[in-house]
C-alpha positions in Angstrom: 2.1 20.4 -48.0 4.7 23.1 -48.2 5.2 26.3 -46.2 2.8 28.3 -48.5 0.2 25.6 -48.4 0.4 25.5 -44.6 0.0 29.2 -44.3 -2.9 29.3 -46.7 -4.8 26.5 -44.9 -4.0 27.7 -41.4 -7.3 29.6 -41.0 -9.1 26.3 -41.5 -7.2 24.5 -38.7 -10.0 25.0 -36.1 -12.5 23.5 -38.5 -10.3 20.4 -39.1 -9.8 20.0 -35.4 -13.6 20.2 -34.8 -14.2 17.6 -37.5 -11.6 15.3 -36.0 -13.1 15.7 -32.5 -16.5 15.0 -34.0 -15.2 11.8 -35.6 -13.7 10.6 -32.3 -17.0 11.2 -30.5 -18.9 9.3 -33.2 -16.5 6.4 -32.9 -16.9 6.3 -29.1 -20.7 6.4 -29.3 -20.7 3.6 -31.8 -18.4 1.6 -29.6 -20.7 2.1 -26.6 -23.8 1.2 -28.6 -22.6 -1.8 -30.5 -19.6 -3.4 -28.7 -20.7 -6.8 -27.5 -18.7 -6.7 -24.3 -20.2 -3.3 -23.4 -23.7 -4.6 -24.1 -23.1 -7.8 -22.1 -21.9 -5.7 -19.1 -25.0 -3.6 -19.3 -27.2 -6.7 -19.4 -25.4 -8.1 -16.4 -25.9 -4.8 -14.5 -29.5 -4.8 -15.5 -29.9 -8.3 -14.0 -28.3 -7.2 -10.8 -30.5 -4.2 -10.5 -33.6 -6.4 -11.1 -32.5 -8.9 -8.5 -31.8 -6.2 -6.0 -35.2 -4.6 -6.6 -33.8 -1.3 -7.9 -35.8 -1.7 -11.1 -39.2 -3.0 -11.9 -39.3 -6.3 -13.8 -41.3 -4.8 -16.7 -38.7 -2.0 -17.1 -35.9 -4.5 -16.9 -37.5 -6.6 -19.6 -37.9 -3.6 -21.9 -34.3 -2.4 -21.4 -33.0 -6.0 -21.9 -34.9 -6.3 -25.2 -33.4 -2.9 -26.4 -29.9 -4.2 -25.5 -30.4 -7.5 -27.2 -31.7 -5.6 -30.3 -28.4 -3.6 -30.4 -26.4 -6.8 -29.9 -28.2 -8.6 -32.7 -28.5 -6.0 -35.5 -30.7 -6.9 -38.4 -29.0 -8.5 -41.4 -28.1 -5.8 -43.9 -27.5 -3.1 -41.3 -24.0 -1.8 -41.8 -21.4 -2.4 -39.3 -20.1 0.6 -37.4 -17.0 2.0 -39.1 -13.9 3.9 -37.9 -13.0 7.4 -38.9 -11.1 6.0 -41.8 -14.2 4.3 -43.1 -13.0 0.8 -42.4 -15.2 -1.7 -40.5 -14.3 -2.4 -36.9 -12.9 -5.8 -36.2 -14.4 -8.0 -33.6 
């Protein structure tokens, strides 16, 4: 992009930045929702809370089922992707 192109597209810079930030937020949310290490940590914390009596067993069971459902996505559900559209490794 030359000098003229840069000047012409300059008014759109805030929109591009907002889209970029939105993609970063989406990636972070997907990471928190589907990363196996994060989910395992949440399950461990849930077990500790249950053992310490900070959470009712029924509530702990419900949350644990939700976490496991995120960990074991149904076959055919797409993997989370990065901002470039590529599948995440690992």
